[in-house]
C-alpha positions as CSV (number, residue, x, y, z in Angstrom):
1,X,94.5,-150.7,166.9
2,X,96.8,-148.1,168.7
3,X,99.6,-149.7,167.5
4,X,99.1,-150.7,163.9
5,X,100.4,-148.3,161.6
6,X,98.1,-147.1,158.8
7,X,98.7,-148.8,155.6
8,X,100.3,-146.3,152.8
9,X,97.5,-145.1,150.5
10,X,99.0,-145.4,146.5
11,X,100.0,-141.9,146.6
12,X,98.1,-141.0,143.1
13,X,94.9,-141.2,145.1
14,X,94.9,-137.4,146.1
15,X,97.3,-136.2,144.4
16,X,97.1,-132.9,143.4
17,X,96.8,-131.7,140.1
18,X,99.1,-132.2,137.5
19,X,100.1,-131.0,133.8
20,X,99.4,-134.5,131.9
21,X,98.2,-137.9,132.9
22,X,98.3,-141.1,130.5
23,X,94.6,-143.5,131.5
24,X,95.6,-147.2,130.7
25,X,92.8,-149.7,130.6
26,X,93.3,-153.5,130.7
27,X,92.1,-157.0,131.1
28,X,93.6,-159.6,132.1
29,X,94.2,-163.1,130.2
30,X,92.8,-166.5,131.5
31,X,94.3,-167.9,134.4
32,X,97.1,-165.8,135.1
33,X,96.2,-164.5,138.6
34,X,99.1,-166.6,140.5
35,X,101.6,-164.4,138.4
36,X,99.5,-161.1,138.1
37,X,99.1,-160.7,142.3
38,X,103.2,-160.2,142.4
39,X,103.0,-158.2,139.3
40,X,100.5,-155.4,140.2
41,X,103.0,-155.2,143.5
42,X,105.9,-154.3,141.8
43,X,104.5,-152.0,139.4
44,X,102.6,-150.8,142.6
45,X,106.0,-150.1,144.4
46,X,107.7,-149.1,141.2
47,X,105.0,-145.6,141.0
48,X,105.4,-145.3,144.3
49,X,109.6,-145.1,144.6
50,X,108.6,-143.1,141.4
51,X,107.1,-140.4,142.9
52,X,110.5,-139.9,144.7
53,X,112.8,-140.1,141.4
54,X,111.2,-137.2,140.0
55,X,109.4,-136.1,142.7
56,X,110.4,-131.9,141.0
57,X,107.8,-132.6,138.2
58,X,105.5,-134.1,140.6
59,X,104.9,-138.1,139.8
60,X,102.1,-140.2,140.8
61,X,100.2,-142.9,140.1
62,X,98.1,-145.6,141.3
63,X,96.7,-149.2,140.7
64,X,92.6,-150.2,140.5
65,X,91.1,-153.2,139.9
66,X,88.0,-153.7,138.3
67,X,85.0,-154.3,140.0
68,X,84.2,-157.5,137.7
69,X,87.6,-159.1,138.4
70,X,88.5,-159.0,142.0
71,X,87.2,-161.9,142.9
72,X,88.8,-163.5,140.6
73,X,92.0,-161.8,141.5
74,X,91.6,-161.3,145.4
75,X,89.7,-164.3,146.2
76,X,87.7,-164.4,150.0
77,X,88.1,-160.9,151.0
78,X,86.2,-158.2,148.6
79,X,85.7,-154.0,149.7
80,X,82.2,-153.3,151.1
81,X,81.1,-151.4,148.5
82,X,82.3,-152.7,145.2
83,X,79.8,-153.2,142.6
84,X,79.8,-153.0,138.7
85,X,79.8,-149.7,137.7
86,X,75.8,-148.0,137.7
87,X,74.1,-147.9,134.1
88,X,71.8,-145.5,134.0
89,X,69.5,-144.2,131.0
90,X,66.5,-141.4,130.5
91,X,65.7,-139.8,127.5
92,X,68.1,-139.5,125.5
93,X,71.1,-139.5,128.2
94,X,72.8,-143.1,128.8
95,X,75.7,-143.4,131.0
96,X,77.4,-146.6,130.2
97,X,79.1,-149.8,131.7
98,X,81.6,-150.6,129.6
99,X,84.3,-152.7,132.2
100,X,87.9,-153.0,132.6
101,X,89.6,-155.8,134.9
102,X,92.2,-153.0,135.6
103,X,93.0,-149.4,135.7
104,X,96.3,-147.8,135.8
105,X,96.8,-143.7,136.2
106,X,99.6,-142.3,136.1
107,X,100.1,-138.2,135.7
108,X,103.1,-135.8,135.8
109,X,104.0,-132.6,134.8
110,X,106.2,-133.8,132.2
111,X,105.0,-135.4,129.5
112,X,108.2,-137.5,128.3
113,X,108.7,-139.7,131.7
114,X,105.0,-140.2,131.8
115,X,105.7,-142.0,128.4
116,X,108.8,-143.3,129.5
117,X,106.5,-145.1,132.9
118,X,103.6,-146.1,130.9
119,X,105.9,-148.1,128.2
120,X,108.0,-149.8,131.7
121,X,104.4,-150.5,133.2
122,X,102.8,-152.4,130.0
123,X,106.3,-153.9,129.9
124,X,106.2,-155.4,133.6
125,X,102.2,-156.5,132.9
126,X,103.4,-158.4,129.5
127,X,101.8,-161.6,128.2
128,X,99.6,-160.8,131.5
129,X,97.0,-158.5,130.0
130,X,95.7,-157.0,127.1
131,X,95.9,-153.3,126.5
132,X,92.4,-152.0,126.0
133,X,92.5,-148.6,125.9
134,X,94.8,-145.5,126.6
135,X,93.9,-141.8,126.5
136,X,95.8,-138.8,127.1
137,X,94.8,-136.6,129.3
138,X,96.3,-132.6,130.2
139,X,95.9,-129.6,132.1
140,X,93.5,-127.4,129.8
141,X,94.1,-123.4,130.9
142,X,94.1,-122.6,134.3
143,X,92.4,-125.7,135.5
144,X,89.0,-125.6,132.5
145,X,87.2,-128.5,131.4
146,X,86.7,-127.8,127.3
147,X,83.8,-126.3,127.7
148,X,85.4,-123.1,128.7
149,X,84.9,-123.6,132.5
150,X,86.6,-124.0,135.8
151,X,86.5,-128.1,136.2
152,X,87.2,-129.4,140.3
153,X,86.8,-125.9,142.2
154,X,84.5,-128.2,144.7
155,X,87.0,-130.7,145.6
156,X,88.1,-130.8,149.0
157,X,91.5,-129.4,150.1
158,X,94.8,-130.5,152.0
159,X,93.9,-133.2,154.3
160,X,90.8,-133.5,154.1
161,X,91.7,-135.0,150.5
162,X,92.1,-138.2,152.5
163,X,88.9,-137.7,154.6
164,X,86.7,-137.4,151.8
165,X,88.7,-140.2,149.2
166,X,90.5,-142.8,151.7
167,X,88.8,-145.8,153.5
168,X,88.9,-145.5,156.7
169,X,88.5,-147.6,160.0
170,X,84.2,-148.5,158.7
171,X,85.9,-151.4,156.6
172,X,89.7,-152.8,158.1
173,X,90.7,-154.9,155.7
174,X,90.5,-152.2,153.1
175,X,91.8,-148.9,155.6
176,X,93.5,-146.5,152.8
177,X,92.0,-147.7,149.3
178,X,89.6,-145.9,147.6
179,X,86.6,-146.6,144.9
180,X,87.9,-145.3,142.2
181,X,84.6,-144.4,139.1
182,X,86.1,-143.4,135.7
183,X,83.9,-142.1,132.8
184,X,85.1,-140.9,128.9
185,X,82.7,-138.2,128.1
186,X,82.8,-137.1,124.2
187,X,81.8,-133.3,124.1
188,X,79.7,-131.8,121.2
189,X,82.3,-128.8,121.3
190,X,80.4,-127.5,117.9
191,X,76.9,-127.2,119.4
192,X,78.2,-126.0,122.7
193,X,80.1,-123.3,121.4
194,X,77.2,-122.1,119.9
195,X,75.4,-121.0,123.1
196,X,75.5,-118.0,124.0
197,X,77.9,-117.4,126.9
198,X,75.1,-116.8,129.6
199,X,73.1,-119.6,128.8
200,X,75.9,-121.6,129.0
201,X,76.3,-120.0,132.4
202,X,73.1,-121.4,133.4
203,X,73.2,-124.3,132.1
204,X,76.9,-125.2,134.3
205,X,75.1,-122.7,137.4
206,X,78.7,-120.7,137.6
207,X,80.2,-118.2,135.5
208,X,82.5,-118.7,132.6
209,X,85.1,-115.9,133.0
210,X,85.8,-115.7,136.8
211,X,84.3,-119.0,137.8
212,X,81.5,-117.6,140.5
213,X,79.2,-119.6,141.3
214,X,75.6,-118.4,141.0
215,X,73.9,-117.6,144.5
216,X,71.8,-120.7,145.6
217,X,68.0,-119.1,144.1
218,X,69.3,-118.4,140.8
219,X,70.6,-121.4,140.1
220,X,68.9,-123.2,137.9
221,X,67.6,-127.2,138.9
222,X,68.9,-128.0,135.6
223,X,72.2,-126.6,135.6
224,X,75.3,-129.1,136.5
225,X,76.0,-128.0,139.9
226,X,72.9,-127.8,141.4
227,X,72.3,-132.1,139.9
228,X,75.7,-132.7,141.6
229,X,75.9,-131.4,145.0
230,X,74.2,-133.1,147.1
231,X,73.7,-133.4,150.6
232,X,73.0,-136.5,153.3
233,X,69.8,-136.5,155.4
234,X,71.5,-135.0,158.4
235,X,72.9,-131.6,156.0
236,X,76.6,-132.8,155.6
237,X,77.9,-132.9,151.7
238,X,78.5,-135.6,149.3
239,X,82.4,-135.1,148.8
240,X,84.1,-137.1,146.0
241,X,87.5,-136.1,145.2
242,X,87.6,-135.6,141.6
243,X,90.8,-136.4,140.0
244,X,89.6,-135.5,136.3
245,X,91.7,-133.9,133.0
246,X,90.3,-133.2,129.6
247,X,92.0,-135.4,126.9
248,X,91.6,-136.1,122.9
249,X,92.6,-134.8,120.4
250,X,90.9,-133.1,117.5
251,X,88.9,-136.3,116.0
252,X,87.2,-136.8,119.7
253,X,87.8,-135.1,122.8
254,X,86.2,-134.6,125.4
255,X,86.4,-135.0,129.4
256,X,88.3,-138.4,131.7
257,X,85.7,-137.7,134.7
258,X,87.6,-139.5,137.6
259,X,86.2,-139.9,140.6
260,X,88.0,-141.4,144.4
261,X,86.0,-142.0,147.2
262,X,85.9,-143.7,150.4
263,X,82.6,-145.3,149.6
264,X,81.1,-146.2,146.0
265,X,77.4,-144.6,147.4
266,X,78.1,-140.8,146.6
267,X,79.4,-140.6,143.1
268,X,76.2,-143.7,142.4
269,X,73.8,-140.7,143.6
270,X,75.5,-138.1,141.6
271,X,75.1,-139.8,138.4
272,X,71.5,-140.7,139.8
273,X,70.4,-137.3,140.1
274,X,72.5,-135.9,136.5
275,X,70.6,-138.8,134.2
276,X,67.4,-139.0,135.8
277,X,67.1,-135.7,137.9
278,X,65.4,-134.6,140.8
279,X,62.0,-136.4,140.3
280,X,60.1,-133.8,139.0
281,X,61.9,-134.1,136.1
282,X,65.1,-131.8,136.1
283,X,68.4,-133.2,135.1
284,X,71.6,-132.0,134.3
285,X,71.3,-129.8,130.7
286,X,75.3,-130.3,130.6
287,X,74.1,-134.1,129.5
288,X,72.8,-132.8,125.9
289,X,75.8,-131.1,125.4
290,X,78.4,-134.6,126.1
291,X,77.8,-138.2,126.0
292,X,79.8,-140.9,128.5
293,X,81.3,-143.5,126.1
294,X,82.7,-145.7,128.8
295,X,81.5,-146.1,132.6
296,X,83.7,-148.5,134.8
297,X,84.2,-149.5,138.4
298,X,87.4,-150.1,140.5
299,X,89.1,-150.4,144.2
300,X,92.1,-148.8,144.2
301,X,92.9,-151.1,147.3
302,X,96.3,-149.2,149.5
303,X,99.6,-149.7,148.7
304,X,100.3,-152.2,151.8
305,X,98.0,-154.5,150.7
306,X,98.9,-155.3,147.1
307,X,102.3,-155.4,148.9
308,X,100.8,-158.8,150.7
309,X,101.1,-160.6,147.6
310,X,104.2,-159.4,146.0
311,X,107.2,-162.1,145.8
């Protein structure tokens, strides 16, 4: 492999945070695969080029293909760990699966550019797909979730983002790609805001104002942080790169939770720990204040993989 150039990743997968986002979920029409493959290559190339053109407002994005649609679109080769969303349910905690064929993720520090590009992308795909869901995300205060707590503090930094998010030599055809899991969470904010701050902090496992993590021995076993900071048998952390952002309006608002990772296992284990808990009945008490409305599984191939099918 010495002389082979690494496939170029789609820049939005590991990009640093932005002020705004647009999330587009599409289902493909029947029998359009032959036109859709080159079309998606064009969309990915277009997003890639706009990263340069709109560099000053940090535009980025990626194209990803749903687990249930992958074989229809790219028959014959499949990312090793691509599987449908792991729906789960326990007590009143529900993580449903609602799959889509395509997820196009666009982010920028200017909403007008995003709006323009989202329209362009929809036009490029016209006649081939149907837009099933669209949400717009935004940065809230200093990177906080609408619960008022800082979100994504544990995220890998710098080059480590690529290390965590991108498939490596373990799956040679799909080097530079990423497993993407998306859940739209609607928060019950009126219920949440009735809690005293200390109670909220115990549920998260951090202080609210200055975002200081509780000492290990002080973290309740039901705290969000305790439930999602998992380790492998060898003691290394099960990391994911979170690209989540708050979304919505007064009527319905919450978090678009987006995980990108070189393996699908880490997300599955985290979700299991939140919903089912640790085997001793300790589940994530944040789930009493937020509800997953969707759960979808995708793969975002490298830019070069998509471009193999360009015209």
